[in-house]
Steps between C-alpha positions, in 0.01 A plus 500: 500500500724733323721540810531128536596457133756772519655342812514168340680642191735676717594186692551312186713776354713515822539119499617476134707823480687415820633179355578631163702807641716255712546209248879495510525376864466128558670337785485553877782493741491253777355655805640405848174520689147382436284728288132434542173582311323562839356659712436794267284466185756638258721194393878505512683507172744237638490123429637235730788371285548178312475186712348668800140516625317727734197455711292803612209424720267672744171525680270792392173641628249745352185649625251702305149655536280613215130583513444314829694194397803413707773270352806340672755305295798307622760365242851352474666685199791289380750547217765247378767652276736257318809629307520336159775734366697792635240751370188281515285343763191274496228604750207317662273730701179451703295653781493155652229395756223740520235548779231762451234609730213710380226686717200645339140561616570315822622189320849368513653277236844335496687363191837309517699405189810544280596788273598478141861437395705741294789375292746755349845607410711807586780637287758729658575724215782701644670622832453849622785751543459750786783724380358520150148529616373205298241256639512123533240349257296182502195341326235260636280294295235294703202279425242463767339157467135426616617229748349621821204357690135623524443871522878569482546358147560755229363507150711325255870588418596859586840621359684808627808690401698730724800722467712606810747786521704559817725794588754513779600835661745612759411480852336149469202635300342315221196540265319252283211500249304222353257555211320202350205356312285190565217317335212366699135402483234666705203340690286519173773300314611804295873525424671831569846651535592686811818697621741478793684806619694531835789693638706446806744721705744296719772570755763290649550605873791253557660216307221267634187720528306664224160659477268622213187693424310452178194562304372194304244487237471119510199501265402793279182410309157650393224465761314244281798283526533511875653843545835612618696392821743743621683490847755689711759256644780527743732251671840370622734228401778369711790276388578212757776387278641508151218268383221557745257787549193579713260778407162663584271737317175692557268615221213751487251498231468854333204422276167314564600178317809443710493334844478750779792352685754219435818377668753234450808335666732284295828328475734451192782248465746442214666175423 
């Protein structure tokens, strides 16, 4: 309990202090190649630019086993990003079509449906400067809406706030960190506030190919509110063109609440 509370306070402090320390920077420079928010969990601080939109979609699979219960989940995570100003974008995000198979005590159940929709905005606060050692900064405010079907529907409206800082280093290396907070409702209908904290180390191998490793605390909450979900992730992204990227990623759960194994293959296009 005390550990969770301290971690939540730390994430909130990082989220707020990071933005206050960098308040003077506002506008991003136009990038010449697509910058995506996938396949890693840590978001990019960049936005798509005024008058442009970007579609990032994929197929994803998870498998998990807890206490003799085996679960398989297939989904189609999709993010639509619409540039409404040079430093702002509107975002619509969903896990799309879901298909879940559960095996327990010799019985198999299957559920099909649609996930909830998340509506949000991203603000690119400033560009990074490799020579000065200053990071690119961004803010994301999202609202998950209980719009899904059946067992996949969440509980009410769930807001979240995330802050992103990205550093670029010589040799194609980069590092990003994303603290955040969210408000949700547990299975008993109780409201609670949880934390998000993730860090990613990236490397550009060529002008087209980059890779990453990360540790992502996607959900940091007390056990009575569903517990924490922490994973180790790795993957690759390849530019097919200035406005087109393909990617893949593999994720391994490093605590009992996280899926044992997950993988995804996706494509992103900018228009």
